[in-house]
TINU-150157 format. One line per field, with one value per residue (C-alpha): residue number from 1; residue in one letter; x, y, z; chain. Coordinates in steps of 0.5 Angstrom, whole numbers, plus 500, padded with zeros to 3 digits. Example, Ala and Ser with C-alpha at 12.3 -4.5 7.8 and 13.67 -1.06 7.14 Angstrom:
2
seq c(1|2)
type c(A|S)
c1 c(525|527)
c2 c(491|498)
c3 c(516|514)
mol c(A|A)
//
This chain:
478
seq c(1|2|3|4|5|6|7|8|9|10|11|12|13|14|15|16|17|18|19|20|21|22|23|24|25|26|27|28|29|30|31|32|33|34|35|36|37|38|39|40|41|42|43|44|45|46|47|48|49|50|51|52|53|54|55|56|57|58|59|60|61|62|63|64|65|66|67|68|69|70|71|72|73|74|75|76|77|78|79|80|81|82|83|84|85|86|87|88|89|90|91|92|93|94|95|96|97|98|99|100|101|102|103|104|105|106|107|108|109|110|111|112|113|114|115|116|117|118|119|120|121|122|123|124|125|126|127|128|129|130|131|132|133|134|135|136|137|138|139|140|141|142|143|144|145|146|147|148|149|150|151|152|153|154|155|156|157|158|159|160|161|162|163|164|165|166|167|168|169|170|171|172|173|174|175|176|177|178|179|180|181|182|183|184|185|186|187|188|189|190|191|192|193|194|195|196|197|198|199|200|201|202|203|204|205|206|207|208|209|210|211|212|213|214|215|216|217|218|219|220|221|222|223|224|225|226|227|228|229|230|231|232|233|234|235|236|237|238|239|240|241|242|243|244|245|246|247|248|249|250|251|252|253|254|255|256|257|258|259|260|261|262|263|264|265|266|267|268|269|270|271|272|273|274|275|276|277|278|279|280|281|282|283|284|285|286|287|288|289|290|291|292|293|294|295|296|297|298|299|300|301|302|303|304|305|306|307|308|309|310|311|312|313|314|315|316|317|318|319|320|321|322|323|324|325|326|327|328|329|330|331|332|333|334|335|336|337|338|339|340|341|342|343|344|345|346|347|348|349|350|351|352|353|354|355|356|357|358|359|360|361|362|363|364|365|366|367|368|369|370|371|372|373|374|375|376|377|378|379|380|381|382|383|384|385|386|387|388|389|390|391|392|393|394|395|396|397|398|399|400|401|402|403|404|405|406|407|408|409|410|411|412|413|414|415|416|417|418|419|420|421|422|423|424|425|426|427|428|429|430|431|432|433|434|435|436|437|438|439|440|441|442|443|444|445|446|447|448|449|450|451|452|453|454|455|456|457|458|459|460|461|462|463|464|465|466|467|468|469|470|471|472|473|474|475|476|477|478)
type c(M|K|T|V|A|G|I|A|D|K|R|S|E|L|R|V|A|Q|S|F|S|P|E|I|A|S|A|S|S|S|F|M|P|A|R|L|R|R|K|R|S|K|W|M|P|L|C|V|L|F|V|A|L|I|P|S|C|N|S|L|W|H|S|Y|L|E|P|C|D|P|A|M|P|M|C|V|T|M|D|A|G|A|P|D|L|V|P|P|Q|P|Q|L|V|P|S|N|G|I|D|P|A|W|F|A|E|A|K|V|E|L|R|P|T|D|N|L|V|I|D|T|D|Q|G|T|V|Q|S|A|S|S|S|V|P|M|S|D|V|I|Y|H|Q|I|A|P|V|D|C|G|S|S|W|L|K|G|I|G|V|F|A|F|T|R|I|H|I|P|D|G|V|T|V|R|F|I|G|S|R|A|V|A|L|I|A|A|G|P|I|Q|I|D|G|L|L|D|L|R|G|G|G|C|T|D|P|R|C|G|A|P|G|G|F|E|G|G|H|V|R|S|A|T|K|R|G|Q|G|P|G|G|G|T|E|G|Y|G|I|G|G|L|G|E|E|A|G|G|G|G|A|G|S|C|G|Q|G|G|K|G|G|D|A|G|N|D|P|Y|F|G|G|A|G|G|S|S|Y|L|K|D|A|L|I|P|L|C|G|G|S|G|G|G|A|G|G|F|G|T|T|T|G|E|S|G|Q|R|G|G|G|G|G|G|A|I|Q|I|V|S|Q|Q|S|V|I|V|D|S|T|D|M|N|K|P|S|G|I|H|V|G|G|G|G|G|Q|S|D|I|G|V|N|F|N|D|G|G|G|G|G|G|S|G|G|A|I|L|I|E|A|P|T|I|S|I|L|S|G|A|V|L|A|A|N|G|G|G|G|G|G|G|F|N|G|V|G|T|P|T|N|S|G|E|S|A|K|L|S|S|V|A|A|L|G|G|V|G|S|Q|S|S|G|G|A|G|G|A|G|Q|I|N|P|G|G|D|A|I|G|P|K|L|D|G|G|A|G|G|G|G|G|V|G|R|I|R|L|N|S|S|D|G|N|V|S|I|T|G|V|L|S|P|A|L|G|K|C|A|S|T|G|R|V|T|M|R)
c1 c(100|099|097|092|087|081|076|069|063|061|055|053|055|050|044|045|046|039|035|035|032|024|024|029|025|019|021|024|018|014|017|019|014|012|015|022|021|020|026|030|028|030|037|039|042|046|049|051|055|058|061|063|067|071|078|081|084|077|073|071|075|081|081|081|088|091|097|095|099|101|102|094|090|085|089|088|092|088|090|088|088|084|077|078|081|087|091|098|103|108|115|122|126|133|138|144|141|140|134|128|128|134|131|127|133|137|137|141|142|148|150|157|160|167|170|169|173|168|171|167|170|170|163|166|164|169|172|178|181|179|178|172|168|160|156|149|151|147|152|151|155|153|157|162|159|163|164|167|172|172|174|169|167|162|158|158|151|150|143|141|135|137|143|146|153|154|158|165|165|169|167|173|171|177|176|176|168|164|159|152|149|141|136|128|128|131|139|142|149|152|159|163|163|170|172|178|182|190|188|193|200|201|198|196|191|184|178|173|169|175|181|189|193|199|206|213|214|207|206|202|204|197|192|187|180|175|178|185|190|195|203|208|213|220|226|232|234|236|229|225|221|214|208|202|195|190|184|177|170|165|169|175|182|187|193|200|206|210|218|223|224|219|215|216|209|205|200|193|187|182|175|168|165|160|153|148|144|150|148|152|155|163|168|174|180|187|192|197|205|210|215|221|229|230|226|232|230|224|219|216|211|205|198|193|188|181|175|170|163|157|150|145|138|133|125|124|129|136|139|146|147|152|151|158|161|168|168|167|160|158|161|168|169|175|181|188|193|199|206|211|218|222|226|234|236|231|229|222|215|209|204|197|191|186|178|173|168|160|155|148|142|136|130|123|125|133|135|143|143|147|154|154|158|158|164|167|172|179|186|191|197|204|210|215|223|226|232|238|235|230|224|218|210|205|198|193|188|181|178|171|169|168|175|179|185|192|197|204|209|215|222|220|212|207|201|194|188|183|176|171|165|163|169|168|175|181|186|192|199|202|209|214|216|222|225|220|213|208|202|195|189|183|176|170|166|158|153|146|140|133|127|120|118|125|125|131|132|139|142|149|154|155|161|161|155|148|149|152|155|150|143|136|131|126|126|123|116|113)
c2 c(561|562|557|560|557|554|560|559|563|560|564|561|554|555|557|551|547|550|550|543|542|541|534|532|536|533|526|526|530|525|519|524|525|532|533|530|535|541|539|538|545|548|545|544|551|550|544|546|552|548|544|550|552|546|548|546|550|550|553|559|559|561|568|570|572|567|562|555|550|545|539|540|534|539|545|546|551|556|558|565|563|557|557|550|548|543|539|541|536|533|535|532|533|532|529|532|538|541|546|545|552|552|549|555|560|557|561|558|551|547|544|545|544|543|540|543|544|545|548|545|550|557|555|556|553|554|552|547|550|557|558|562|562|561|566|566|560|559|556|554|551|546|546|540|534|528|523|518|519|527|527|533|534|540|540|545|545|548|549|549|549|543|539|535|533|531|525|527|532|531|535|535|537|540|543|539|539|534|536|536|538|539|541|542|540|533|531|527|525|522|525|523|526|525|525|520|520|521|525|530|531|528|521|522|527|526|528|533|530|525|524|524|518|518|520|519|526|527|527|520|517|514|515|521|519|515|509|511|505|505|506|500|499|502|506|504|498|492|488|493|496|494|496|501|498|500|504|502|506|501|495|494|496|490|489|491|486|485|486|481|481|480|484|489|488|491|497|495|496|501|500|501|507|510|509|505|512|516|521|524|525|523|520|515|515|515|509|508|510|505|504|508|507|515|521|525|525|520|522|515|510|515|512|513|519|517|518|523|524|527|528|529|531|532|534|530|525|523|519|516|514|513|514|513|507|509|515|514|515|515|518|516|516|511|511|513|507|507|509|504|504|510|512|513|507|502|498|502|499|501|505|503|504|509|507|509|514|515|516|518|520|522|523|521|516|514|510|507|505|501|503|508|506|508|506|507|502|502|503|498|498|500|495|494|494|495|491|494|500|496|500|498|499|503|501|502|507|505|504|506|499|493|491|491|496|491|492|494|489|490|486|481|483|486|490|488|489|494|492|492|489|483|484|489|489|491|485|484|485|479|476|473|476|480|487|492|490|492|496|493|495|500|498|500|506|506|507|509|510|513|514|515|508|505|502|504|502|499|496|499|498|499|497|495|491|491|488|490|497|499|499|503|506|511|519|523|527|532)
c3 c(386|393|399|404|408|404|404|400|401|408|408|401|404|410|406|402|408|411|405|402|395|395|393|399|404|402|401|408|411|409|413|419|425|426|433|430|424|429|433|426|424|431|431|424|423|429|427|421|424|429|423|419|426|427|426|419|413|410|417|418|425|420|418|411|410|415|411|411|414|408|413|415|411|408|406|398|393|390|383|381|373|375|378|381|388|386|392|392|389|394|393|394|400|399|405|408|410|403|403|398|397|393|387|386|386|380|374|369|366|366|359|357|351|354|360|366|373|379|385|391|396|392|388|381|375|369|363|363|357|357|365|364|369|369|371|375|379|385|390|398|403|408|415|416|420|423|418|424|429|429|421|418|411|409|402|397|393|386|384|376|373|369|368|362|361|354|351|351|356|363|369|374|381|386|393|400|400|398|392|391|384|384|379|379|372|369|370|365|365|358|360|366|373|376|383|383|389|387|381|382|381|388|389|396|395|396|392|394|400|401|405|404|404|409|408|411|413|416|423|423|417|417|412|414|415|419|415|414|413|418|416|415|420|418|422|417|419|415|414|418|412|412|407|409|410|405|407|408|407|406|404|409|407|406|410|408|407|413|414|414|422|427|430|424|421|415|417|418|413|415|417|415|416|411|413|408|407|406|411|412|405|406|401|402|406|405|405|410|408|407|412|410|411|412|411|408|400|401|396|395|399|400|401|395|396|398|393|393|395|390|391|385|386|381|383|376|374|373|367|367|360|354|347|345|348|346|351|358|361|369|375|378|385|386|390|388|388|393|391|390|393|389|395|395|399|395|401|403|404|399|400|401|396|398|399|394|395|395|390|392|387|389|384|383|377|376|370|370|362|358|357|363|370|377|380|387|387|391|389|389|394|392|390|396|396|389|390|387|384|380|378|382|380|384|385|380|381|381|374|371|371|375|374|380|380|381|386|384|383|387|387|393|395|391|393|394|389|390|392|386|383|388|392|397|401|399|398|403|400|397|397|402|409|407|407|404|404|399|401|402|397|398|400|396|397|397|392|394|389|392|388|389|390|391|384|379|372|372|365|366|371|379|382|388|385|389|395|402|399|393|395|393|397|397|397|402|399|403)
mol c(A|A|A|A|A|A|A|A|A|A|A|A|A|A|A|A|A|A|A|A|A|A|A|A|A|A|A|A|A|A|A|A|A|A|A|A|A|A|A|A|A|A|A|A|A|A|A|A|A|A|A|A|A|A|A|A|A|A|A|A|A|A|A|A|A|A|A|A|A|A|A|A|A|A|A|A|A|A|A|A|A|A|A|A|A|A|A|A|A|A|A|A|A|A|A|A|A|A|A|A|A|A|A|A|A|A|A|A|A|A|A|A|A|A|A|A|A|A|A|A|A|A|A|A|A|A|A|A|A|A|A|A|A|A|A|A|A|A|A|A|A|A|A|A|A|A|A|A|A|A|A|A|A|A|A|A|A|A|A|A|A|A|A|A|A|A|A|A|A|A|A|A|A|A|A|A|A|A|A|A|A|A|A|A|A|A|A|A|A|A|A|A|A|A|A|A|A|A|A|A|A|A|A|A|A|A|A|A|A|A|A|A|A|A|A|A|A|A|A|A|A|A|A|A|A|A|A|A|A|A|A|A|A|A|A|A|A|A|A|A|A|A|A|A|A|A|A|A|A|A|A|A|A|A|A|A|A|A|A|A|A|A|A|A|A|A|A|A|A|A|A|A|A|A|A|A|A|A|A|A|A|A|A|A|A|A|A|A|A|A|A|A|A|A|A|A|A|A|A|A|A|A|A|A|A|A|A|A|A|A|A|A|A|A|A|A|A|A|A|A|A|A|A|A|A|A|A|A|A|A|A|A|A|A|A|A|A|A|A|A|A|A|A|A|A|A|A|A|A|A|A|A|A|A|A|A|A|A|A|A|A|A|A|A|A|A|A|A|A|A|A|A|A|A|A|A|A|A|A|A|A|A|A|A|A|A|A|A|A|A|A|A|A|A|A|A|A|A|A|A|A|A|A|A|A|A|A|A|A|A|A|A|A|A|A|A|A|A|A|A|A|A|A|A|A|A|A|A|A|A|A|A|A|A|A|A|A|A|A|A|A|A|A|A|A|A|A|A|A|A|A|A|A|A|A|A|A|A|A|A|A|A|A|A|A|A|A|A|A|A|A|A|A|A|A|A|A|A)
//
C-alpha cells in the first residue's frame, strides 16, 4: 500500500472529455445554435485542460512520483493488489505526545500466563516469579512535563500488537514514570493492572506517575506533588503534635487533626490539579507527615503515597471485563493510607492519606463490563497519639471498589476517610482537639474514557463515579 498523488491516465481523461458519446453530442447539438456550437468546439478542450491543471492530488499539476498530502481532501490510496482506488481510513491519534507510528513498530503480543512486573523507567517486562524478561518489547520515553507547581512526570510507552491480561493475572508497575500501553489490535483486561500508591515496603512510596508522601525526616515534611498534603505541626512539646493533611488530585485532601494547644494546627489538605482530559498524564500526590515529637528513632506518621497514572490506547477496542467474580479485575490507581503514630514517644500525629491517580483509555470503542472496576480512590488518614504505648491503626489504602478507605483509629483522634464513589474529597480527621491529631484522607483521582463518538458501554464500576472526576470524551481521528 502506498499513498501517492492520485494519478490516472490524463490523456484518456482528456479524450473522453473532448469526445462526447454520439447520442449526447447529437442531442445537445440539436438544441444549440450553430454560432454557439462553433464556440463550444473552440473552447471545450481548453476548459477541460484548465480543470485538469487545478492544483489537487488528482491533477496533472502534480508530478507522478510526488507524495500525496493525506490532509488534502482529494487524496486517495492506491493498492497494487486492487484496481480500484480506496479512500484512506482515519486513524486514531493518541494524546500526551504518543507517536501514532509506534503502533506499527510493535512485534509481539502481550498475553501473560503469570504475574508480571513492568518497569516504566527501564522499559522491561518480566515474570514476577521467574524474573525472566520478555523479549522484543518496543519501548519509548516521553519527556517529563509539568503536572503543576513545577512537579514533573514523564511517560514510559510500551507497544504491542495486541494485549490480553487473563483472569487471575496481576501486572504490577514500578518506576517513576507514568505508563502507556498501546496496541494496533484489541486490548482486553480480565486481570488486574496494579498502580497503587504505598504498595511497597514504605507506605509513602508513590506509584509510577504518582508522588511520595511526606516524612518527618524529609526537608519539607509535606507530601510531594502539586496536591501534596501539608505536614502537621510538631516540635516535641506537650499537646503540640498535629495530623498531616490528606493529598488532593481531582478531589481535595482532608484536613489533619489539630493538636491540643493553639495555634498548633493540623496540616491542610492538598488542592485539585488533574485536568479533565488528563493532558498531561500525571498521578496522585502524597499525604503530609504527621507532627513529630522528635526525629530520633522515629519511623511512623508518614503520609501515604499517591496513586499512579496509566494511559491505554488501542486502534480497535478496549474491553475491561471479569470472567471470575472471585478474582480482582480492572485497573487500580488508588492512594496509599497514612501511617499512624508508632514512634518511641507515643504522642505524634498521624500521616495524611495519598490521593488517587489517573486512568485514561482511548479507543474507537470502549466497554467496562460487569465485575470489572476502574478505581482511583484516595487513601485513609493515619490515627494519631497512641496513649501509653497502645498500638494505633494506619489509614487503609484505597480499595478496588467504590467503598471508601477508612481512616486509622487513634487513642484520641481518628483519620479521615479517603474519597471514593460519589464522594470526591478526602475526609477531615475526626476527634477532639488533643495532642497527637490524626491525618486527613486523600481525595479521588480522575478517570477519562475517550471513544470515537463519545459513548462508552459501562456496566462495571467507576470510582470516582461519572461526574466531576470521571468523564467521557472523543478520541482524535485523522
